[in-house]
N, C-alpha and C positions, 0 to 999 in steps of 0.2 A: 756576774755573781747573782745568786738567787735572792730576791727581795723577801722581806718578812710579809706575811699575808695581811697583817693589820696596818701596814703603812699607808699614809694618805697619798692618794694619787689624783691631783686635780686635773680636770678635763681642760682641753685647750680653750673651750668656750669660757670656762670660769676664769682662766688666766687672762684672756683678752678682755673679759668684762671687769676684771679687778681694777677698780679705780677709774673707770671710764669717765665718770662724772667729774673727775679732777680737771678736765679740760675746761669746764665751766666754773671752776672754783673762783670765789671772789676774795679769798684770803689775801690781805695786804702783804706785800713783800718788796724788798729792795734788791737791785741787781747784785749787790755785794753778798746777799744771803743765799743766792742761788748757786747751783753747780757752776764751777769756774769754766764755763763754756758758753758761747753765745754766737749769734750771727756776726760775721766779720766783713768789713768792707773790702771789696775787690778793687783792682786797679781801675775798673770802669765806674766805680762809685756804687755799684750794686751790692746788696748784701748776699753773702754766701751762707746757706744753711747747712753746708757740709754735705756729705754723701747720703746722709740718712735723715735730714730735715731738722735735726735738733741743734745745729750749729757745729762749732769746732771746739774741742777741748783746749782750754787755755793752759798756760804754764802753772804747774801745781807745786813744783819743787820748793818754792819759798813760802808756801802757805803754812798755816798752823799745824802743828804736829804734837802728838803725845806718845812718847816712847819710853817704856820702862827701863830702869837702869839694870846693869848686869846682875846686881845682887838680887833684885826682884825676879829677873828672868830665871836665874839659877834656882831660887827658892821655889818658884812655880813649877819648874821642871822636877825638882826633887820631891815635891809634895804631890805631884801628878795633878796639877790644877788645870787651868785653861790658858792657852795662848790665843790672843785676839789680834786680828789684822783688819783694820778698818779705814774709813775715809772720814769726811767731815762729820758725818753722823756719829761715828765712833769717837771723834774728838769731843763732840758735845755730850754724848750720852754715856761714854765709857766710865767716867768717875762714879756716876750713880749706879751703873751696873756692877762695878767693882765693889761698892759698899754692900750691895745685895748679896753678891757671891760670898764676900767675906763673912757675912752673917750666917751663911750656910756652911761655913768652914771650907770654902773653896777658894784657893788663891788664884790670881790672874796676873798675867803680864801682857802688856798691850803694845802694839805697833800701829798706831792710828795716825793718818796723815791726810789732811783735807785736800780735796781735789784729785786724789790718786785713783786711777783706774785699776782694774784687776791685775794686769800683768806685773807692775812693780810691787803690788802687794804680795803676789806669789813669789816674786824674787826675794822679798823680805822673809817670807816663810822658809824658803829654801836656805837662806843664809842662817837663820836661827837653827834650823834642823842640823846644819853642818857644824855650827859653833857650839850649840848647847844640847842637842837632842830635843825630842819633842815629848810633851805629855800625852796622855791618852785622849784629850779633847782639844780640838782646834775650832775656833770660831772665826768664820769669814763674814765680815760685815762690809762687803764691797760689791760694786756692780753699778751703783747709781751713776758714776762717771763714765760708764761704758755705753750710755745712751747715744754717744756720738759715734761709736764704732761697735755696735752690738755683736757682729759676728765673731769678735775676738774672744768672747767669753767661753765658748765651748772648749777650746783647746786649753785654756787656763784652768778650767775645772778639772779636766783630765790630768793636767800637770800637777795640780794640787793633790789629787788622789794618789798619783804616783809617788809624790814626796812623802805623804803621811803613811802610805802602806795600808794593808788590809786590817790591821789590829787596832787602829785608832779611829775615832769618830770625828767627822767634820760636820759642824753645824753651819749652814749657809743661809743668811737672811736674804730673801728675795726682795725685789725693788719696786718702788712706786715713784714715778716722777712725772709731773706735769706742771712745770715751773710757772707760777703766776706772775713772775716779773716779765714774761714774754707774751706775745700775741697768741691768738687761738691756733694758728697753723703750727707753731712750735710746740704748744701744749699737746696738740694731737700727735705730733711726731714723737714727743717725749713719751707719751702713753703707749704708742705703738712699739717704740723701741724698748720700753720697760717690759712689755709683754713678751717681746722677742727674747730678751735676756732670761725672763722667768721660764719660758718654754725650754730653753737650753738647760736650765737648772733642773727642771722637772724630768727632762729626758735623761740627764746624767744620774738622777736618783734611781732610775730604773736600771742603770748599769752598775751602780755601786751600792752594795748593801750597807756600807758604813757612812753614807752621805744622808744627812738629815736636813730637810728644807724647813726653815722658819718662815711661816706663811704670813708675812707682813702685808703684802699686797692684798691677799684675800681677806685679811682682817679689816683692812680699810674699806674694802668694797662691800662688806657684809651688812653695813648699815648706812643709810643715806647721809647722815650728818657727820660721819667719822672723818671724812676728808677735811672738812672745814675745822673740826675740833682738834684733830690729832696731827695735822700738818700746818706749819706756820707759813709756808711759802710754796706749797705744792710738792715739797721734797723732804725738808728737814722736819723731824717731829717737834711739835709744840712742847713747851716746858711749863708745867710738869706732865700734862695729860698724855701727850703723844709719847714722850720719853718713857713714862711709866708703862704705857701699853706695849711699846716695842720691847723694852727691857723685860717686861713680864713674859712675853712670848719666848724670848731667849731663855729665861730662867726655866720656864716650863719644859722647853725642849731638853735642856741640859739635865734637869731632874729626871726626865723620862728615860734618858740614856740613849 
């Protein structure tokens, strides 16, 4: 599809630079606050950093979730609001985002699940599409948990766009991870894998005219002190500063259409 001439197209250098300083961030964090993935012990007693250096994604199915009830889903569909599919950042920031959207007269239904990577989030989108139909706007707030297997993202973005079709708009928040609970090698791998994911999103935006990227990673990289102020653990937004900043970018994108 042909892109709009005014759309933002970040360079690969910018995407790789986005948040590089996070690897040296000193924000305090606990392992419980980080992405549910970490180095794991092997049978030899050595730590496995997984295939991509960030560790291995842990079990996420029993983690915290926030899923709208059927009444809210149907109301959002009928009023052409926003369907949101997210991970732990969505669980944390979703209620504040919902309040802001409600003030703008926009309804929202959420399917947020901590620790969830992109593939099962797209499964949830597909299920809602079949059960309820879709509104004009879809918000994808996922990808952070794919630092463990970044090549998986491209196919799931294509799958998402196939589900929503050409007449709806998908807003996808790009990612920034360099978890401060882990050592410098893992932080560097996190950052590298975040950039890899973001490049796939940027490439997909060139293929799909109805895909809008919410540039969270670039926002964090645009000022030296933003990483420490807006992230509490190298990944999750701080509250309220980071939460307000990230939600603000999402609101701006939705208002822009």
